[in-house]
C-alpha positions in Angstrom: 0.0 0.0 0.0 1.3 3.4 -0.9 2.1 5.6 2.1 0.7 8.7 0.4 -2.5 7.0 -0.5 -2.9 5.7 3.1 -2.2 9.2 4.5 -4.9 10.7 2.2 -7.4 8.0 3.4 -6.6 8.6 7.1 -6.9 12.4 6.8 -10.2 12.2 4.9 -11.5 9.5 7.3 -10.5 11.6 10.3 -12.2 14.8 9.2 -15.2 12.9 7.9 -15.6 11.1 11.3 -15.2 14.5 13.0 -17.9 16.1 10.8 -20.3 13.1 11.1 -20.1 13.0 14.9 -20.8 16.8 15.0 -23.8 16.3 12.7 -25.2 13.2 14.4 -24.9 15.1 17.7 -23.6 15.1 21.2 -26.1 12.5 22.2 -23.7 9.7 21.1 -21.3 10.8 23.9 -23.6 12.3 26.5 -26.8 10.3 26.6 -25.4 7.0 25.4 -27.9 4.2 25.1 -27.0 0.7 24.0 -28.0 1.5 20.5 -26.0 4.7 20.2 -23.0 3.0 21.8 -23.0 0.2 19.2 -23.7 2.8 16.4 -20.7 4.8 17.4 -18.5 1.7 17.6 -19.6 0.6 14.1 -18.9 4.1 12.7 -15.4 3.9 14.0 -15.0 0.3 12.8 -16.2 1.3 9.3 -13.3 3.8 9.1 -10.8 1.4 10.7 -11.6 -1.6 8.5 -11.7 0.3 5.2 -8.4 2.2 5.9 -6.3 -0.9 5.9 -8.0 -2.8 3.1 -6.0 -2.2 -0.1 -9.0 -3.0 -2.3 -11.2 -0.3 -0.7 -10.8 3.2 -2.0 -11.5 6.6 -0.5 -14.9 6.7 -2.1 -16.0 3.6 -0.3 -14.9 5.1 3.0 -16.8 8.2 2.4 -19.9 6.4 1.1 -20.0 3.9 4.0 -19.6 6.4 6.7 -22.1 8.9 5.3 -24.6 6.1 4.8 -24.2 5.0 8.4 -24.5 8.5 9.7 -27.7 9.1 7.6 -29.2 5.9 9.1 -28.3 7.2 12.6 -30.0 10.5 11.8 -33.1 8.9 10.4 -33.4 6.7 13.5 -32.9 9.8 15.7 -35.5 11.9 13.8 -38.0 9.0 13.8 -37.4 8.5 17.5 -38.1 12.2 18.2 -41.3 12.3 16.1 -42.9 9.0 17.1 -43.2 7.9 20.7 -43.6 4.2 19.9 -40.4 4.2 17.9 -38.6 6.1 20.6 -39.5 3.4 23.1 -38.2 0.8 20.6 -34.9 2.7 19.9 -34.2 4.0 23.4 -36.2 1.8 25.7 -37.9 3.1 28.8 -36.8 3.4 32.4 -37.5 0.6 34.9 -38.9 1.4 38.4 -36.5 -0.5 40.7 -37.9 1.1 43.9 -41.5 2.3 44.2 -42.8 4.0 47.3 -39.8 2.8 49.2 -40.3 -0.9 48.2 -37.8 -2.8 46.0 -39.5 -4.1 42.9 -37.8 -7.5 42.7 -39.5 -8.3 39.3 -37.8 -5.3 37.7 -34.5 -6.2 39.3 -34.7 -9.7 37.8 -35.9 -8.4 34.4 -32.9 -6.0 34.3 -30.5 -8.6 35.7 -29.6 -6.5 38.7 -29.2 -8.0 42.2 -29.6 -6.1 45.5 -25.9 -5.8 45.9 -25.5 -4.1 42.5 -28.5 -1.8 43.3 -26.8 -0.8 46.6 -23.6 -0.1 44.8 -25.3 2.1 42.2 -27.2 3.9 45.0 -23.9 4.6 46.8 -22.4 6.0 43.6 -25.3 8.4 43.6 -24.5 9.4 47.2 -27.4 7.4 48.7 -26.1 5.0 51.3 -29.3 3.4 52.5 -32.2 2.0 50.5 -34.5 3.2 53.3 -33.8 6.8 52.1 -35.2 6.1 48.7 -38.9 6.8 47.7 -38.4 6.1 44.0 -35.5 4.7 42.0 -35.4 4.4 38.2 -32.9 2.5 36.1 -32.6 4.7 33.0 -32.1 3.2 29.5 -28.5 4.4 29.5 -27.8 2.4 32.8 -27.8 5.4 35.2 -30.0 5.7 38.2 -32.5 8.5 38.9 -33.3 8.7 42.6 -36.1 10.6 44.4 -35.4 10.5 48.2 -38.0 10.4 50.9 -38.8 13.9 52.2 -36.7 13.7 55.4 -33.6 12.8 53.3 -33.9 15.4 50.6 -31.3 18.2 50.5 -32.4 21.5 52.2 -32.6 24.7 50.2 -32.7 28.4 51.1 -36.5 28.2 50.7 -36.7 25.6 53.5 -35.3 28.2 55.9 -37.5 31.1 54.6 -34.3 32.8 53.4 -34.6 35.3 50.5 -33.5 33.8 47.2 -30.3 35.4 45.7 -30.1 36.1 42.0 -27.6 33.9 40.2 -25.1 35.3 37.7 -22.9 33.5 35.2 -19.3 34.0 36.1 -17.1 35.8 33.6 -13.4 34.9 33.0 -11.3 38.0 33.1 -7.9 36.5 32.4 -8.0 33.4 30.3 -4.4 33.0 29.2 -1.3 34.5 30.6 0.1 34.7 34.0 3.2 35.5 35.8 
């Protein structure tokens, strides 16, 4: 394989991957679901596999990556427009704790045992199941927790203190120094 040709393929693939990830959106990184995780892996694999196959040219790299990104965009748009498709593509959260009671059927369905649930709760700064009113296992694997009233964090309003206006901080010196 010609080094110059490989360099051209890598540069084109790099920038194409960069542009496609920008177009497909931040969701691939931030709100990753099993589907978006696999889709991102396949997008990277398309680039990686075609780069080192001497029979595959630049046009095949561009075509395969753009087609894959278009399919991802179509799935994303359909998921936003149609609730039933969104449930298929993204799934829905599972209620692991309802009214302070562990839902063992949902634990079993999601293949989570009580020790794993306790570990996930501790990672969310909740060290006792008794503190939890509701606990949802989101489709991306994270937990959403609503604590019982006595265990919720206090706010200024709880102490009848006046609310202060919030301002966005401004950086005065970004680069430089002594």
